[in-house]
C-alpha positions in Angstrom: 0.0 0.0 0.0 1.4 3.3 -1.1 -0.1 6.3 0.6 3.1 8.3 0.3 2.4 9.1 -3.3 -0.9 10.8 -2.4 0.2 12.5 0.8 3.7 13.7 -0.1 5.7 15.6 -2.6 9.4 15.6 -3.3 9.7 18.0 -0.4 7.9 15.9 2.2 4.4 15.7 3.6 2.0 18.1 1.7 0.9 21.1 3.9 -2.8 20.2 3.4 -2.3 16.9 5.2 -0.4 18.1 8.3 -0.3 21.0 10.7 3.3 20.6 11.7 4.9 18.9 8.7 5.2 15.6 10.6 1.9 14.4 12.0 -1.1 13.5 9.8 -4.4 15.4 10.1 -7.9 14.2 9.5 -7.7 14.7 5.7 -4.7 12.5 5.5 -6.3 9.7 7.6 -9.3 9.8 5.3 -7.0 9.0 2.4 -5.3 6.4 4.4 -8.7 4.7 5.1 -9.6 4.8 1.4 -6.3 3.0 0.6 -6.9 0.4 3.3 -10.5 -0.2 2.0 -9.1 -0.7 -1.5 -6.6 -3.3 -0.4 -9.2 -5.1 1.6 -11.6 -5.2 -1.4 -8.8 -6.7 -3.5 -8.1 -9.4 -0.9 -11.8 -10.2 -0.6 -12.1 -10.6 -4.4 -9.0 -12.8 -4.6 -10.6 -15.1 -1.9 -13.9 -15.3 -3.8 -15.8 -12.9 -1.6 -16.9 -10.0 -3.8 -18.5 -7.1 -2.0 
């Protein structure tokens, strides 16, 4: 799972995803959750459990 490509640039964490440049904010966690859901759907489909 690669969330770095969505949350970061060549200069580090994008400003819209952090208040201090280090810790994720709510917007970043929403993207993280979307990525996790996508991975879980892929696993479910590969096991014959389409949802």
